[in-house]
N, C-alpha and C positions, 0 to 999 in steps of 0.2 A: 503494500500500499504506500510505499514511499513516493513522494512527489504528487500525491493526489491531494487536492484541496480539501480542507475540512468541510463538513456540512454547512456550517454557518456561513461559508462564502459562495453557497451555491445560488445561482440566479443569473439573470442576464446582465452582461457587462454594460456599464453606463459611464458616462463622463464624469470626472471628479467635479465636486462642487467648487465654484469659483473662490469661495471663502477659505478653502484649505490652503490654496497657493498664495492667497493675497497677504497672509500674515508673515510669510518667510522674510526674515530681516537678515541683518549681517551675521547673526550668530549661526545660521544655517539650520537652526531647529524649527519644528513647527511652532507657530505662535510668535516667531520672530524675536524671542526673549522678553516679550511684553507679558507683564503679570498684573493680576489684580493685587491691590495693597493688602498687606497683612491686617487681619482683623484683630481686635483685642483679645478675644478668647484664644485665638490661634498663637498669638504672641505669649500669652500666658502658659499654653501648653508647650510650646518650644522651650521657654525659660525653665519651666519645672523639669524638663529632661536634661538640662545643661550639666547637672552634677552627676548624672547616672551613667549607664553604659554607653560608650561612644558609638557602638554599632546601632543600637536603638535610636540614639540621637540623630545619626546620619539618615536612618530609615524615615524617621518622621520629617526631617528636613527636606529629603528628596520628595516625599509624599506632598508636603506643603508647596514646594515648587512646582510640582506636576499640576496639582489642583488649581493653583492661581494662574498658571499659564493656560490650563484647559478653560477656566472661567473667562479669561480675556478672549480666547478664541471664540468661545461660545457667544459672548457678548457681542463681538464684531460680527459673527455670522448672523446672529439674531437681528442686529440692526440692519445689515445688508438685506436680509429676507423681507423684513418689514418695509424697507424702502422700495423694493421691487413690487410689492403688493400694492403700493399706493397707486391710485389711478393718476393719470396726468391731469394736472389742474388746468382746465381750459377756460372755464367760466364759473365764477363763484356763484353758488346757488342764491337766489333771492336778491341778486345785485341788478339793479335797474341801471342800464347804460345811459349816460348822457347823450342826447341826440339833439344837436343844433337845429333849430327850425322846427321843433315839435310844436304842433298847433295848440291853442287853447281849445277847450271843449265848448264850441259854439252850438246854437240850435241846429244849424245844418249838419254839422258833424255829428252830433248826437243822434239826429233823425237817421243818419247813415249807419252809425255803430250799434244803435240800440237793438236792431233785429239779431245782431251777432251774439247778443248775451242771453243766457238762460233766464227764465222768469224768476223773480225773487220770492219764491215760495218754499217754505220748509214745513215739514210735518212735525218736527219735533224741536224742542229747545227754544232758544231765542230766535226770533224772525231775524232774517239777514238784512243788513243795512241796503239802502237803495244803490243801485249800480252808478247812477250818474255822479254823485260826489266822489265816489271811490275812483272812477275812471277819470274824473277831472283831476284828482289828486295824483293819480299815476302819471298823467300827462304832465302835470306841473313838475313833478319829481324829474321826469325825463328831461324837460327843458332846463330846470335849474341845475340839475346835476348834483343833488344834495342826498344825504343819507336818509334812511327811514325815519329817524327820530326828529328830523328837522322838518317834517311835513307840517304845514299849519293846520291848526285844529278845526278849520272850517271845512276841511275834507274828511273829517272823522279821525278816529284813532289810528295811529300809524300801525298798530298791530292788526287792525282790520284791513287796511290797505295791503299790508304785507301778506296776510292769509289769503286775501282775495287774489293777489297777484300770483301766488304760488299755486292756487287752485286753477286759475285760468292758464298758467303755464303748463300745468299737468294735463288738462283736458283739451288743450289746443286752442282755446279762446283767445289767448294773448297773441298767438301768431296770426289768427284771423284779423284781430283789431289792428295789429301793426301793418299787415298787408293792406287794410282798407283806409289807413291814414293817407291824406293827400301827400303826393310827392313833393319833396323840397328841391327837386332837380331843376324845375322851371325857372 
């Protein structure tokens, strides 16, 4: 059975994880000589062994060095793995982009946009606010380029505008509203 790999090595071959090679430093060891700092309990343990058997002291010292190197490598790999899992940041959620030339909500524009909105009826809870002041507030916010909390109270609570904006983005209403706004190219 000489030269046969043990059972725990069985399985399909695959590429090495990138974090394994990333830590190789000048020392040539895995982890590159970087270690996690000694903890207080571990320092006490090592100091308590100082007067005893030299072989036992060396064993505990090597174990401590291996553990701290392993923890540093594991931390580096964990950080790299978490960074790879993060989706690319394209557009912050809930952020209304400032658009120069965004019109105010006039009677004519309201007549054109009102049919795009779902009716303000709810079967449970607090009745939803009217669409018109909320839409006027969102258009004002786009024109002014301010944050949610700077919206004047005449348009309603900023939380209401934010939640309606999120709802309209989710169900596609906001995309239809933006498409129906008059073009500023003229």
